[in-house]
PDB file of N, H, CA, C and O in Angstrom:
ATOM      1  N   UNK A   1     113.356  95.504  87.761  1.00  0.00           N
ATOM      2  CA  UNK A   1     113.124  95.821  89.158  1.00  0.00           C
ATOM      3  C   UNK A   1     111.660  95.610  89.528  1.00  0.00           C
ATOM      4  O   UNK A   1     111.357  95.007  90.558  1.00  0.00           O
ATOM      5  N   UNK A   2     110.754  96.107  88.691  1.00  0.00           N
ATOM      6  H   UNK A   2     111.000  96.597  87.855  1.00  0.00           H
ATOM      7  CA  UNK A   2     109.337  95.970  88.974  1.00  0.00           C
ATOM      8  C   UNK A   2     108.916  94.501  88.996  1.00  0.00           C
ATOM      9  O   UNK A   2     108.139  94.087  89.857  1.00  0.00           O
ATOM     10  N   UNK A   3     109.428  93.718  88.053  1.00  0.00           N
ATOM     11  H   UNK A   3     110.059  94.054  87.353  1.00  0.00           H
ATOM     12  CA  UNK A   3     109.070  92.304  87.991  1.00  0.00           C
ATOM     13  C   UNK A   3     109.526  91.571  89.244  1.00  0.00           C
ATOM     14  O   UNK A   3     108.762  90.778  89.795  1.00  0.00           O
ATOM     15  N   UNK A   4     110.747  91.811  89.712  1.00  0.00           N
ATOM     16  H   UNK A   4     111.368  92.456  89.265  1.00  0.00           H
ATOM     17  CA  UNK A   4     111.229  91.130  90.903  1.00  0.00           C
ATOM     18  C   UNK A   4     110.444  91.562  92.133  1.00  0.00           C
ATOM     19  O   UNK A   4     110.248  90.770  93.056  1.00  0.00           O
ATOM     20  N   UNK A   5     109.999  92.802  92.151  1.00  0.00           N
ATOM     21  H   UNK A   5     110.159  93.445  91.402  1.00  0.00           H
ATOM     22  CA  UNK A   5     109.186  93.278  93.267  1.00  0.00           C
ATOM     23  C   UNK A   5     107.836  92.577  93.271  1.00  0.00           C
ATOM     24  O   UNK A   5     107.324  92.222  94.332  1.00  0.00           O
ATOM     25  N   UNK A   6     107.252  92.372  92.084  1.00  0.00           N
ATOM     26  H   UNK A   6     107.667  92.660  91.221  1.00  0.00           H
ATOM     27  CA  UNK A   6     105.985  91.679  91.958  1.00  0.00           C
ATOM     28  C   UNK A   6     106.106  90.245  92.447  1.00  0.00           C
ATOM     29  O   UNK A   6     105.231  89.749  93.157  1.00  0.00           O
ATOM     30  N   UNK A   7     107.178  89.586  92.071  1.00  0.00           N
ATOM     31  H   UNK A   7     107.889  89.989  91.494  1.00  0.00           H
ATOM     32  CA  UNK A   7     107.403  88.211  92.504  1.00  0.00           C
ATOM     33  C   UNK A   7     107.562  88.165  94.018  1.00  0.00           C
ATOM     34  O   UNK A   7     107.050  87.256  94.670  1.00  0.00           O
ATOM     35  N   UNK A   8     108.252  89.116  94.564  1.00  0.00           N
ATOM     36  H   UNK A   8     108.669  89.855  94.034  1.00  0.00           H
ATOM     37  CA  UNK A   8     108.454  89.166  95.998  1.00  0.00           C
ATOM     38  C   UNK A   8     107.124  89.306  96.738  1.00  0.00           C
ATOM     39  O   UNK A   8     106.885  88.616  97.728  1.00  0.00           O
ATOM     40  N   UNK A   9     106.264  90.197  96.257  1.00  0.00           N
ATOM     41  H   UNK A   9     106.458  90.758  95.453  1.00  0.00           H
ATOM     42  CA  UNK A   9     104.950  90.372  96.885  1.00  0.00           C
ATOM     43  C   UNK A   9     104.106  89.114  96.720  1.00  0.00           C
ATOM     44  O   UNK A   9     103.413  88.696  97.647  1.00  0.00           O
ATOM     45  N   UNK A  10     104.168  88.516  95.540  1.00  0.00           N
ATOM     46  H   UNK A  10     104.731  88.856  94.787  1.00  0.00           H
ATOM     47  CA  UNK A  10     103.408  87.293  95.308  1.00  0.00           C
ATOM     48  C   UNK A  10     103.912  86.167  96.201  1.00  0.00           C
ATOM     49  O   UNK A  10     103.120  85.395  96.742  1.00  0.00           O
ATOM     50  N   UNK A  11     105.219  86.076  96.353  1.00  0.00           N
ATOM     51  H   UNK A  11     105.862  86.703  95.913  1.00  0.00           H
ATOM     52  CA  UNK A  11     105.789  85.055  97.228  1.00  0.00           C
ATOM     53  C   UNK A  11     105.362  85.248  98.671  1.00  0.00           C
ATOM     54  O   UNK A  11     105.077  84.280  99.376  1.00  0.00           O
ATOM     55  N   UNK A  12     105.320  86.497  99.107  1.00  0.00           N
ATOM     56  H   UNK A  12     105.552  87.282  98.534  1.00  0.00           H
ATOM     57  CA  UNK A  12     104.884  86.781 100.475  1.00  0.00           C
ATOM     58  C   UNK A  12     103.422  86.403 100.665  1.00  0.00           C
ATOM     59  O   UNK A  12     103.045  85.867 101.707  1.00  0.00           O
ATOM     60  N   UNK A  13     102.598  86.683  99.657  1.00  0.00           N
ATOM     61  H   UNK A  13     102.904  87.118  98.811  1.00  0.00           H
ATOM     62  CA  UNK A  13     101.184  86.335  99.737  1.00  0.00           C
ATOM     63  C   UNK A  13     100.985  84.825  99.790  1.00  0.00           C
ATOM     64  O   UNK A  13     100.176  84.325 100.573  1.00  0.00           O
ATOM     65  N   UNK A  14     101.720  84.109  98.963  1.00  0.00           N
ATOM     66  H   UNK A  14     102.377  84.515  98.328  1.00  0.00           H
ATOM     67  CA  UNK A  14     101.626  82.643  98.959  1.00  0.00           C
ATOM     68  C   UNK A  14     102.088  82.072 100.298  1.00  0.00           C
ATOM     69  O   UNK A  14     101.471  81.148 100.828  1.00  0.00           O
ATOM     70  N   UNK A  15     103.152  82.613 100.831  1.00  0.00           N
ATOM     71  H   UNK A  15     103.652  83.364 100.400  1.00  0.00           H
ATOM     72  CA  UNK A  15     103.646  82.138 102.132  1.00  0.00           C
ATOM     73  C   UNK A  15     102.629  82.402 103.232  1.00  0.00           C
ATOM     74  O   UNK A  15     102.391  81.541 104.079  1.00  0.00           O
ATOM     75  N   UNK A  16     102.033  83.581 103.224  1.00  0.00           N
ATOM     76  H   UNK A  16     102.227  84.281 102.536  1.00  0.00           H
ATOM     77  CA  UNK A  16     101.026  83.901 104.240  1.00  0.00           C
ATOM     78  C   UNK A  16      99.817  82.980 104.118  1.00  0.00           C
ATOM     79  O   UNK A  16      99.276  82.513 105.120  1.00  0.00           O
ATOM     80  N   UNK A  17      99.402  82.723 102.883  1.00  0.00           N
ATOM     81  H   UNK A  17      99.842  83.102 102.069  1.00  0.00           H
ATOM     82  CA  UNK A  17      98.269  81.817 102.680  1.00  0.00           C
ATOM     83  C   UNK A  17      98.606  80.405 103.137  1.00  0.00           C
ATOM     84  O   UNK A  17      97.770  79.725 103.732  1.00  0.00           O
ATOM     85  N   UNK A  18      99.824  79.964 102.862  1.00  0.00           N
ATOM     86  H   UNK A  18     100.503  80.516 102.378  1.00  0.00           H
ATOM     87  CA  UNK A  18     100.235  78.612 103.274  1.00  0.00           C
ATOM     88  C   UNK A  18     100.217  78.474 104.786  1.00  0.00           C
ATOM     89  O   UNK A  18      99.754  77.463 105.314  1.00  0.00           O
ATOM     90  N   UNK A  19     100.715  79.478 105.481  1.00  0.00           N
ATOM     91  H   UNK A  19     101.091  80.299 105.052  1.00  0.00           H
ATOM     92  CA  UNK A  19     100.686  79.426 106.946  1.00  0.00           C
ATOM     93  C   UNK A  19      99.261  79.470 107.461  1.00  0.00           C
ATOM     94  O   UNK A  19      98.942  78.817 108.455  1.00  0.00           O
ATOM     95  N   UNK A  20      98.400  80.229 106.800  1.00  0.00           N
ATOM     96  H   UNK A  20      98.660  80.759 105.992  1.00  0.00           H
ATOM     97  CA  UNK A  20      97.001  80.316 107.223  1.00  0.00           C
ATOM     98  C   UNK A  20      96.285  78.985 107.037  1.00  0.00           C
ATOM     99  O   UNK A  20      95.495  78.572 107.886  1.00  0.00           O
ATOM    100  N   UNK A  21      96.568  78.313 105.912  1.00  0.00           N
ATOM    101  H   UNK A  21      97.209  78.648 105.222  1.00  0.00           H
ATOM    102  CA  UNK A  21      95.880  77.072 105.614  1.00  0.00           C
ATOM    103  C   UNK A  21      96.512  75.858 106.293  1.00  0.00           C
ATOM    104  O   UNK A  21      95.943  74.767 106.255  1.00  0.00           O
ATOM    105  N   UNK A  22      97.656  76.028 106.901  1.00  0.00           N
ATOM    106  H   UNK A  22      98.119  76.914 106.932  1.00  0.00           H
ATOM    107  CA  UNK A  22      98.364  74.902 107.513  1.00  0.00           C
ATOM    108  C   UNK A  22      97.546  74.241 108.618  1.00  0.00           C
ATOM    109  O   UNK A  22      97.665  73.036 108.836  1.00  0.00           O
ATOM    110  N   UNK A  23      96.725  75.009 109.310  1.00  0.00           N
ATOM    111  H   UNK A  23      96.628  75.989 109.133  1.00  0.00           H
ATOM    112  CA  UNK A  23      95.935  74.475 110.405  1.00  0.00           C
ATOM    113  C   UNK A  23      94.663  73.768 109.958  1.00  0.00           C
ATOM    114  O   UNK A  23      94.019  73.098 110.766  1.00  0.00           O
ATOM    115  N   UNK A  24      94.289  73.902 108.694  1.00  0.00           N
ATOM    116  H   UNK A  24      94.812  74.446 108.038  1.00  0.00           H
ATOM    117  CA  UNK A  24      93.078  73.270 108.206  1.00  0.00           C
ATOM    118  C   UNK A  24      93.294  71.775 108.026  1.00  0.00           C
ATOM    119  O   UNK A  24      94.347  71.332 107.568  1.00  0.00           O
ATOM    120  N   UNK A  25      92.282  71.013 108.394  1.00  0.00           N
ATOM    121  H   UNK A  25      91.426  71.372 108.767  1.00  0.00           H
ATOM    122  CA  UNK A  25      92.301  69.572 108.146  1.00  0.00           C
ATOM    123  C   UNK A  25      91.021  69.201 107.417  1.00  0.00           C
ATOM    124  O   UNK A  25      90.114  70.024 107.290  1.00  0.00           O
ATOM    125  N   UNK A  26      90.945  67.990 106.949  1.00  0.00           N
ATOM    126  H   UNK A  26      91.682  67.321 107.052  1.00  0.00           H
ATOM    127  CA  UNK A  26      89.756  67.542 106.231  1.00  0.00           C
ATOM    128  C   UNK A  26      88.526  67.547 107.136  1.00  0.00           C
ATOM    129  O   UNK A  26      87.401  67.673 106.650  1.00  0.00           O
ATOM    130  N   UNK A  27      88.727  67.412 108.431  1.00  0.00           N
ATOM    131  H   UNK A  27      89.640  67.310 108.826  1.00  0.00           H
ATOM    132  CA  UNK A  27      87.618  67.358 109.370  1.00  0.00           C
ATOM    133  C   UNK A  27      87.136  68.743 109.797  1.00  0.00           C
ATOM    134  O   UNK A  27      86.134  68.854 110.504  1.00  0.00           O
ATOM    135  N   UNK A  28      87.828  69.791 109.381  1.00  0.00           N
ATOM    136  H   UNK A  28      88.641  69.700 108.807  1.00  0.00           H
ATOM    137  CA  UNK A  28      87.434  71.124 109.813  1.00  0.00           C
ATOM    138  C   UNK A  28      86.158  71.560 109.106  1.00  0.00           C
ATOM    139  O   UNK A  28      85.873  71.134 107.986  1.00  0.00           O
ATOM    140  N   UNK A  29      85.397  72.416 109.780  1.00  0.00           N
ATOM    141  H   UNK A  29      85.629  72.761 110.690  1.00  0.00           H
ATOM    142  CA  UNK A  29      84.143  72.894 109.229  1.00  0.00           C
ATOM    143  C   UNK A  29      84.406  73.859 108.070  1.00  0.00           C
ATOM    144  O   UNK A  29      85.469  74.474 107.983  1.00  0.00           O
ATOM    145  N   UNK A  30      83.429  73.976 107.197  1.00  0.00           N
ATOM    146  H   UNK A  30      82.565  73.477 107.267  1.00  0.00           H
ATOM    147  CA  UNK A  30      83.576  74.894 106.074  1.00  0.00           C
ATOM    148  C   UNK A  30      83.590  76.331 106.581  1.00  0.00           C
ATOM    149  O   UNK A  30      82.802  76.705 107.450  1.00  0.00           O
ATOM    150  N   UNK A  31      84.481  77.117 106.033  1.00  0.00           N
ATOM    151  H   UNK A  31      85.121  76.814 105.328  1.00  0.00           H
ATOM    152  CA  UNK A  31      84.612  78.517 106.398  1.00  0.00           C
ATOM    153  C   UNK A  31      84.302  79.362 105.181  1.00  0.00           C
ATOM    154  O   UNK A  31      84.725  79.042 104.070  1.00  0.00           O
ATOM    155  N   UNK A  32      83.567  80.436 105.388  1.00  0.00           N
ATOM    156  H   UNK A  32      83.223  80.696 106.291  1.00  0.00           H
ATOM    157  CA  UNK A  32      83.198  81.331 104.294  1.00  0.00           C
ATOM    158  C   UNK A  32      83.689  82.739 104.619  1.00  0.00           C
ATOM    159  O   UNK A  32      83.402  83.274 105.690  1.00  0.00           O
ATOM    160  N   UNK A  33      84.416  83.322 103.701  1.00  0.00           N
ATOM    161  H   UNK A  33      84.649  82.887 102.831  1.00  0.00           H
ATOM    162  CA  UNK A  33      84.899  84.695 103.847  1.00  0.00           C
ATOM    163  C   UNK A  33      84.154  85.579 102.865  1.00  0.00           C
ATOM    164  O   UNK A  33      83.854  85.159 101.748  1.00  0.00           O
ATOM    165  N   UNK A  34      83.856  86.800 103.277  1.00  0.00           N
ATOM    166  H   UNK A  34      84.100  87.141 104.185  1.00  0.00           H
ATOM    167  CA  UNK A  34      83.297  87.808 102.386  1.00  0.00           C
ATOM    168  C   UNK A  34      84.419  88.705 101.915  1.00  0.00           C
ATOM    169  O   UNK A  34      85.253  89.137 102.711  1.00  0.00           O
ATOM    170  N   UNK A  35      84.444  88.988 100.617  1.00  0.00           N
ATOM    171  H   UNK A  35      83.767  88.637  99.970  1.00  0.00           H
ATOM    172  CA  UNK A  35      85.499  89.824 100.042  1.00  0.00           C
ATOM    173  C   UNK A  35      84.871  90.878  99.133  1.00  0.00           C
ATOM    174  O   UNK A  35      84.545  90.591  97.982  1.00  0.00           O
ATOM    175  N   UNK A  36      84.700  92.097  99.648  1.00  0.00           N
ATOM    176  H   UNK A  36      84.965  92.331 100.583  1.00  0.00           H
ATOM    177  CA  UNK A  36      84.172  93.151  98.783  1.00  0.00           C
ATOM    178  C   UNK A  36      85.246  93.694  97.849  1.00  0.00           C
ATOM    179  O   UNK A  36      86.432  93.696  98.179  1.00  0.00           O
ATOM    180  N   UNK A  37      84.820  94.147  96.696  1.00  0.00           N
ATOM    181  H   UNK A  37      83.857  94.145  96.427  1.00  0.00           H
ATOM    182  CA  UNK A  37      85.699  94.812  95.746  1.00  0.00           C
ATOM    183  C   UNK A  37      84.935  96.009  95.166  1.00  0.00           C
ATOM    184  O   UNK A  37      83.747  95.888  94.866  1.00  0.00           O
ATOM    185  N   UNK A  38      85.584  97.137  95.007  1.00  0.00           N
ATOM    186  H   UNK A  38      86.549  97.235  95.251  1.00  0.00           H
ATOM    187  CA  UNK A  38      84.866  98.316  94.508  1.00  0.00           C
ATOM    188  C   UNK A  38      84.600  98.284  93.006  1.00  0.00           C
ATOM    189  O   UNK A  38      83.957  99.189  92.474  1.00  0.00           O
ATOM    190  N   UNK A  39      85.087  97.252  92.316  1.00  0.00           N
ATOM    191  H   UNK A  39      85.609  96.517  92.748  1.00  0.00           H
ATOM    192  CA  UNK A  39      84.995  97.209  90.864  1.00  0.00           C
ATOM    193  C   UNK A  39      83.824  96.347  90.410  1.00  0.00           C
ATOM    194  O   UNK A  39      83.395  95.443  91.128  1.00  0.00           O
ATOM    195  N   UNK A  40      83.303  96.633  89.203  1.00  0.00           N
ATOM    196  H   UNK A  40      83.651  97.367  88.620  1.00  0.00           H
ATOM    197  CA  UNK A  40      82.204  95.844  88.650  1.00  0.00           C
ATOM    198  C   UNK A  40      82.718  94.470  88.189  1.00  0.00           C
ATOM    199  O   UNK A  40      83.924  94.236  88.121  1.00  0.00           O
ATOM    200  N   UNK A  41      81.793  93.583  87.879  1.00  0.00           N
ATOM    201  H   UNK A  41      80.813  93.772  87.934  1.00  0.00           H
ATOM    202  CA  UNK A  41      82.155  92.211  87.506  1.00  0.00           C
ATOM    203  C   UNK A  41      83.022  92.129  86.253  1.00  0.00           C
ATOM    204  O   UNK A  41      83.839  91.216  86.131  1.00  0.00           O
ATOM    205  N   UNK A  42      82.859  93.065  85.324  1.00  0.00           N
ATOM    206  H   UNK A  42      82.196  93.807  85.423  1.00  0.00           H
ATOM    207  CA  UNK A  42      83.619  93.000  84.077  1.00  0.00           C
ATOM    208  C   UNK A  42      85.032  93.572  84.205  1.00  0.00           C
ATOM    209  O   UNK A  42      85.825  93.453  83.271  1.00  0.00           O
ATOM    210  N   UNK A  43      85.359  94.183  85.329  1.00  0.00           N
ATOM    211  H   UNK A  43      84.716  94.280  86.088  1.00  0.00           H
ATOM    212  CA  UNK A  43      86.684  94.763  85.530  1.00  0.00           C
ATOM    213  C   UNK A  43      87.708  93.657  85.768  1.00  0.00           C
ATOM    214  O   UNK A  43      87.409  92.659  86.423  1.00  0.00           O
ATOM    215  N   UNK A  44      88.908  93.836  85.239  1.00  0.00           N
ATOM    216  H   UNK A  44      89.151  94.647  84.706  1.00  0.00           H
ATOM    217  CA  UNK A  44      89.927  92.790  85.364  1.00  0.00           C
ATOM    218  C   UNK A  44      90.325  92.523  86.816  1.00  0.00           C
ATOM    219  O   UNK A  44      90.717  91.404  87.148  1.00  0.00           O
ATOM    220  N   UNK A  45      90.230  93.530  87.684  1.00  0.00           N
ATOM    221  H   UNK A  45      89.911  94.439  87.414  1.00  0.00           H
ATOM    222  CA  UNK A  45      90.547  93.304  89.104  1.00  0.00           C
ATOM    223  C   UNK A  45      89.570  92.280  89.703  1.00  0.00           C
ATOM    224  O   UNK A  45      89.982  91.332  90.371  1.00  0.00           O
ATOM    225  N   UNK A  46      88.285  92.486  89.453  1.00  0.00           N
ATOM    226  H   UNK A  46      87.951  93.256  88.910  1.00  0.00           H
ATOM    227  CA  UNK A  46      87.275  91.570  89.980  1.00  0.00           C
ATOM    228  C   UNK A  46      87.408  90.194  89.357  1.00  0.00           C
ATOM    229  O   UNK A  46      87.209  89.186  90.035  1.00  0.00           O
ATOM    230  N   UNK A  47      87.743  90.138  88.068  1.00  0.00           N
ATOM    231  H   UNK A  47      87.904  90.957  87.518  1.00  0.00           H
ATOM    232  CA  UNK A  47      87.931  88.844  87.418  1.00  0.00           C
ATOM    233  C   UNK A  47      89.109  88.089  88.028  1.00  0.00           C
ATOM    234  O   UNK A  47      89.035  86.874  88.211  1.00  0.00           O
ATOM    235  N   UNK A  48      90.197  88.798  88.343  1.00  0.00           N
ATOM    236  H   UNK A  48      90.256  89.785  88.194  1.00  0.00           H
ATOM    237  CA  UNK A  48      91.350  88.162  88.998  1.00  0.00           C
ATOM    238  C   UNK A  48      90.995  87.698  90.406  1.00  0.00           C
ATOM    239  O   UNK A  48      91.398  86.614  90.827  1.00  0.00           O
ATOM    240  N   UNK A  49      90.248  88.512  91.124  1.00  0.00           N
ATOM    241  H   UNK A  49      89.920  89.393  90.782  1.00  0.00           H
ATOM    242  CA  UNK A  49      89.827  88.137  92.482  1.00  0.00           C
ATOM    243  C   UNK A  49      88.927  86.904  92.427  1.00  0.00           C
ATOM    244  O   UNK A  49      89.045  86.007  93.261  1.00  0.00           O
ATOM    245  N   UNK A  50      88.036  86.863  91.452  1.00  0.00           N
ATOM    246  H   UNK A  50      87.940  87.592  90.774  1.00  0.00           H
ATOM    247  CA  UNK A  50      87.146  85.702  91.306  1.00  0.00           C
ATOM    248  C   UNK A  50      87.940  84.434  91.012  1.00  0.00           C
ATOM    249  O   UNK A  50      87.635  83.369  91.549  1.00  0.00           O
ATOM    250  N   UNK A  51      88.953  84.546  90.165  1.00  0.00           N
ATOM    251  H   UNK A  51      89.201  85.411  89.729  1.00  0.00           H
ATOM    252  CA  UNK A  51      89.797  83.389  89.867  1.00  0.00           C
ATOM    253  C   UNK A  51      90.542  82.941  91.124  1.00  0.00           C
ATOM    254  O   UNK A  51      90.661  81.744  91.385  1.00  0.00           O
ATOM    255  N   UNK A  52      91.045  83.906  91.906  1.00  0.00           N
ATOM    256  H   UNK A  52      90.949  84.879  91.695  1.00  0.00           H
ATOM    257  CA  UNK A  52      91.716  83.587  93.167  1.00  0.00           C
ATOM    258  C   UNK A  52      90.767  82.842  94.101  1.00  0.00           C
ATOM    259  O   UNK A  52      91.157  81.852  94.720  1.00  0.00           O
ATOM    260  N   UNK A  53      89.526  83.310  94.208  1.00  0.00           N
ATOM    261  H   UNK A  53      89.209  84.114  93.705  1.00  0.00           H
ATOM    262  CA  UNK A  53      88.540  82.665  95.084  1.00  0.00           C
ATOM    263  C   UNK A  53      88.269  81.232  94.629  1.00  0.00           C
ATOM    264  O   UNK A  53      88.150  80.329  95.458  1.00  0.00           O
ATOM    265  N   UNK A  54      88.171  81.021  93.320  1.00  0.00           N
ATOM    266  H   UNK A  54      88.267  81.754  92.647  1.00  0.00           H
ATOM    267  CA  UNK A  54      87.964  79.668  92.801  1.00  0.00           C
ATOM    268  C   UNK A  54      89.164  78.772  93.104  1.00  0.00           C
ATOM    269  O   UNK A  54      88.998  77.609  93.472  1.00  0.00           O
ATOM    270  N   UNK A  55      90.368  79.314  92.949  1.00  0.00           N
ATOM    271  H   UNK A  55      90.503  80.259  92.651  1.00  0.00           H
ATOM    272  CA  UNK A  55      91.582  78.543  93.236  1.00  0.00           C
ATOM    273  C   UNK A  55      91.672  78.165  94.709  1.00  0.00           C
ATOM    274  O   UNK A  55      92.049  77.041  95.041  1.00  0.00           O
ATOM    275  N   UNK A  56      91.327  79.098  95.593  1.00  0.00           N
ATOM    276  H   UNK A  56      91.021  80.011  95.323  1.00  0.00           H
ATOM    277  CA  UNK A  56      91.349  78.819  97.035  1.00  0.00           C
ATOM    278  C   UNK A  56      90.363  77.709  97.365  1.00  0.00           C
ATOM    279  O   UNK A  56      90.687  76.782  98.107  1.00  0.00           O
ATOM    280  N   UNK A  57      89.169  77.804  96.816  1.00  0.00           N
ATOM    281  H   UNK A  57      88.906  78.557  96.213  1.00  0.00           H
ATOM    282  CA  UNK A  57      88.160  76.777  97.068  1.00  0.00           C
ATOM    283  C   UNK A  57      88.627  75.408  96.578  1.00  0.00           C
ATOM    284  O   UNK A  57      88.436  74.400  97.258  1.00  0.00           O
ATOM    285  N   UNK A  58      89.238  75.379  95.399  1.00  0.00           N
ATOM    286  H   UNK A  58      89.393  76.198  94.846  1.00  0.00           H
ATOM    287  CA  UNK A  58      89.724  74.112  94.843  1.00  0.00           C
ATOM    288  C   UNK A  58      90.868  73.536  95.677  1.00  0.00           C
ATOM    289  O   UNK A  58      90.895  72.335  95.949  1.00  0.00           O
ATOM    290  N   UNK A  59      91.806  74.382  96.081  1.00  0.00           N
ATOM    291  H   UNK A  59      91.783  75.357  95.860  1.00  0.00           H
ATOM    292  CA  UNK A  59      92.979  73.910  96.838  1.00  0.00           C
ATOM    293  C   UNK A  59      92.630  73.473  98.254  1.00  0.00           C
ATOM    294  O   UNK A  59      93.345  72.665  98.848  1.00  0.00           O
ATOM    295  N   UNK A  60      91.526  74.006  98.804  1.00  0.00           N
ATOM    296  H   UNK A  60      90.946  74.662  98.321  1.00  0.00           H
ATOM    297  CA  UNK A  60      91.124  73.629 100.164  1.00  0.00           C
ATOM    298  C   UNK A  60      89.990  72.611 100.153  1.00  0.00           C
ATOM    299  O   UNK A  60      89.376  72.344 101.186  1.00  0.00           O
ATOM    300  N   UNK A  61      89.715  72.040  98.973  1.00  0.00           N
ATOM    301  H   UNK A  61      90.214  72.257  98.134  1.00  0.00           H
ATOM    302  CA  UNK A  61      88.625  71.076  98.812  1.00  0.00           C
ATOM    303  C   UNK A  61      87.304  71.615  99.349  1.00  0.00           C
ATOM    304  O   UNK A  61      86.509  70.869  99.921  1.00  0.00           O
ATOM    305  N   UNK A  62      87.071  72.919  99.161  1.00  0.00           N
ATOM    306  H   UNK A  62      87.717  73.525  98.697  1.00  0.00           H
ATOM    307  CA  UNK A  62      85.812  73.522  99.554  1.00  0.00           C
ATOM    308  C   UNK A  62      85.698  73.877 101.025  1.00  0.00           C
ATOM    309  O   UNK A  62      84.655  74.370 101.455  1.00  0.00           O
ATOM    310  N   UNK A  63      86.747  73.639 101.810  1.00  0.00           N
ATOM    311  H   UNK A  63      87.594  73.239 101.460  1.00  0.00           H
ATOM    312  CA  UNK A  63      86.653  73.972 103.232  1.00  0.00           C
ATOM    313  C   UNK A  63      86.754  75.479 103.471  1.00  0.00           C
ATOM    314  O   UNK A  63      86.385  75.963 104.541  1.00  0.00           O
ATOM    315  N   UNK A  64      87.250  76.218 102.483  1.00  0.00           N
ATOM    316  H   UNK A  64      87.550  75.824 101.614  1.00  0.00           H
ATOM    317  CA  UNK A  64      87.275  77.679 102.556  1.00  0.00           C
ATOM    318  C   UNK A  64      86.728  78.223 101.249  1.00  0.00           C
ATOM    319  O   UNK A  64      87.270  77.959 100.176  1.00  0.00           O
ATOM    320  N   UNK A  65      85.650  78.984 101.349  1.00  0.00           N
ATOM    321  H   UNK A  65      85.209  79.198 102.221  1.00  0.00           H
ATOM    322  CA  UNK A  65      85.091  79.638 100.176  1.00  0.00           C
ATOM    323  C   UNK A  65      85.114  81.141 100.386  1.00  0.00           C
ATOM    324  O   UNK A  65      84.921  81.626 101.501  1.00  0.00           O
ATOM    325  N   UNK A  66      85.350  81.865  99.315  1.00  0.00           N
ATOM    326  H   UNK A  66      85.508  81.470  98.410  1.00  0.00           H
ATOM    327  CA  UNK A  66      85.396  83.314  99.377  1.00  0.00           C
ATOM    328  C   UNK A  66      84.252  83.844  98.528  1.00  0.00           C
ATOM    329  O   UNK A  66      84.194  83.607  97.322  1.00  0.00           O
ATOM    330  N   UNK A  67      83.348  84.563  99.171  1.00  0.00           N
ATOM    331  H   UNK A  67      83.395  84.756 100.151  1.00  0.00           H
ATOM    332  CA  UNK A  67      82.210  85.171  98.475  1.00  0.00           C
ATOM    333  C   UNK A  67      82.606  86.570  98.041  1.00  0.00           C
ATOM    334  O   UNK A  67      82.911  87.426  98.871  1.00  0.00           O
ATOM    335  N   UNK A  68      82.600  86.799  96.717  1.00  0.00           N
ATOM    336  H   UNK A  68      82.352  86.104  96.042  1.00  0.00           H
ATOM    337  CA  UNK A  68      82.976  88.091  96.156  1.00  0.00           C
ATOM    338  C   UNK A  68      81.757  88.999  96.129  1.00  0.00           C
ATOM    339  O   UNK A  68      80.682  88.590  95.690  1.00  0.00           O
ATOM    340  N   UNK A  69      81.922  90.227  96.595  1.00  0.00           N
ATOM    341  H   UNK A  69      82.795  90.559  96.952  1.00  0.00           H
ATOM    342  CA  UNK A  69      80.875  91.247  96.544  1.00  0.00           C
ATOM    343  C   UNK A  69      81.388  92.380  95.672  1.00  0.00           C
ATOM    344  O   UNK A  69      82.025  93.310  96.167  1.00  0.00           O
ATOM    345  N   UNK A  70      81.114  92.306  94.378  1.00  0.00           N
ATOM    346  H   UNK A  70      80.597  91.550  93.976  1.00  0.00           H
ATOM    347  CA  UNK A  70      81.636  93.310  93.451  1.00  0.00           C
ATOM    348  C   UNK A  70      80.826  94.598  93.553  1.00  0.00           C
ATOM    349  O   UNK A  70      79.673  94.605  93.985  1.00  0.00           O
ATOM    350  N   UNK A  71      81.469  95.682  93.140  1.00  0.00           N
ATOM    351  H   UNK A  71      82.405  95.676  92.789  1.00  0.00           H
ATOM    352  CA  UNK A  71      80.869  97.014  93.152  1.00  0.00           C
ATOM    353  C   UNK A  71      80.367  97.387  94.550  1.00  0.00           C
ATOM    354  O   UNK A  71      79.376  98.100  94.702  1.00  0.00           O
ATOM    355  N   UNK A  72      81.068  96.892  95.552  1.00  0.00           N
ATOM    356  H   UNK A  72      81.873  96.313  95.429  1.00  0.00           H
ATOM    357  CA  UNK A  72      80.607  97.171  96.898  1.00  0.00           C
ATOM    358  C   UNK A  72      81.705  97.569  97.782  1.00  0.00           C
ATOM    359  O   UNK A  72      81.480  97.841  98.961  1.00  0.00           O
TER     360      UNK A  72
END
């Protein structure tokens, strides 16, 4: 039950991100988001968030970057 719930939440997040990024084109200006996290850099939550930010930047060819603010 827990695993299927996790997949469902992940699927919803991916769908929301896809709809958000659908309007981006190669000609669009670079966008930067700030993302605070209350955890320090060595915490697994912050490490996962950092990986997510890197993946977003790679998938959008750098048109969207997420700046992580750990312990903040």
